[in-house]
N, C-alpha and C positions, 0 to 999 in steps of 0.2 A: 671739235668732237664730231665724229661721223654720225649722221642720222641712222646709219646701219646699226649702231650700238643700241639705239632705242628699239629698233625692230627686234633685235636679238633678245633684249631684256623682256619685251612684251611677250614674245613667243615663249620664252622659258617660264615666265610667270604664269602664262596661260596653261602651260603643260604641268604646272606644279613643281617644276624643277628649280624655281627661284622664289624665295619669299621676301617680299618687301615690307618693311615695318614702317607705318606712319605715312605711307604714300602709295600711289599706284603708278604703273608705267606711264600713264597719261600726264602725271605731274612732273616727270623728269626733264622734258625739254625746257620748261620754264625754269626749273631749278638750275639747270646747266647755264642758261642765259643769265640768271641772277648771280651766278658765281663768276660771270665774265667769260664764259666759254662761247665761242662761235660754233655754229652747227653747219657742218659740211654735208650738204645733201648729195646723194648719189646722182650723177648726171648720166645721160645716155652714153656719153663718150667713155665714162668709167666702165660701164657695163659692156659696151661694144668692144673695148680693148682688153677686157679682163683675161682673155685667152693668152695674152702676151706674158702674164705672170708665170714664171717658172714654178714647177712643183718642188719647192725647196724646203718647205716647212709643213705645218699642220694641214690636215685635209678639211678642217672646219670652214665652210663657205663664208661665214660671217667674218672670221679672222682674215681669210684670204682677200675678201673684198676691201676690208679696212686697210690691210697692208697695201693693196693695189692703189686705193685712193691716195694713200700717203705718198707712195712712190710717184704716181702719175702727176700729183699736184705739188710735189716737192715740199711736203709738210712733214714735220716731226711728229711721230706717234708716241704718246705717253703710255708706256706699258712696262710691266715687270715680267712679261711672258717671254722666257728664254727660248721657247720653241720657235719664236719668230726670228731669232738671230741669223739663220741661214739666208734670210732675205736682205741682210745688210749688203752682201756682195752684189745685190741687184738694185741697190739704191735706197733701201729703207734706212731712215734715220730715226733713232729712238732716244728717249730720255726716261729716267727713273730708275 
């Protein structure tokens, strides 16, 4: 799981665009670890090479960085977001 996911959740919750019941954004990293997920933190190399990601799908910067992390590190992204499909031809692997 990308650490960027937690950033996006915290941002949306803070803006009132996302409501979490029974937990706060701060609880989610521990919850993810307790479910057996590893957390992939963004590295300087992810950010510095981000410009290499083609503009093939959504414009959302969070989605694009998570896609780029997945491609760059050869990890499979767990998603049902069909708008990310154009990135498959650029190396994105997804399941779900």
